[in-house]
C-alpha positions in Angstrom: 21.8 -12.7 -82.4 21.2 -12.9 -79.0 21.0 -16.9 -79.1 24.2 -17.0 -81.1 27.2 -18.3 -78.8 29.8 -17.1 -81.6 28.7 -13.4 -81.5 30.9 -12.4 -78.3 33.9 -14.1 -79.7 33.4 -12.2 -83.0 33.2 -8.8 -81.1 36.4 -9.9 -79.4 38.3 -10.5 -82.7 36.9 -7.6 -84.5 38.1 -5.4 -81.4 41.7 -6.8 -81.7 42.1 -5.9 -85.3 42.2 -2.0 -84.7 39.9 0.9 -83.9 39.0 1.3 -87.7 37.6 -2.2 -88.2 34.4 -2.3 -90.0 32.2 -4.6 -87.9 30.5 -7.2 -90.5 33.1 -7.1 -93.1 36.5 -7.0 -91.2 37.8 -4.2 -93.7 40.5 -2.3 -92.1 41.5 1.4 -92.1 42.3 1.5 -95.7 38.7 1.3 -96.4 37.8 4.3 -94.3 40.6 6.3 -96.0 39.3 5.4 -99.6 35.9 6.3 -98.4 37.1 9.6 -97.0 38.8 10.3 -100.4 35.8 9.6 -102.4 33.7 11.8 -100.0 36.1 14.5 -100.5 36.2 14.4 -104.2 32.2 14.3 -104.3 32.2 17.5 -102.2 34.7 19.2 -104.2 32.7 18.6 -107.5 29.5 19.6 -106.0 31.0 23.1 -104.8 32.5 23.5 -108.1 28.7 22.9 -109.8 27.2 25.3 -107.1 29.7 28.3 -107.4 28.8 30.3 -110.5 31.7 30.8 -113.0 33.1 34.0 -113.8 32.7 35.1 -117.6 36.0 35.9 -119.3 36.5 39.0 -120.5 38.3 39.5 -124.2 
């Protein structure tokens, strides 16, 4: 890493692609939106499991 002359150029290239660029893969903002959507879905399902369900009265 420290002796690699290409590393500074890779940092400049990734920096120019946008603030949401994933460093190692080059994935853009779409990756982060998909990750956020998955996290929100998982959070919603976890809360749904934790909150007790009221019994229906007939």
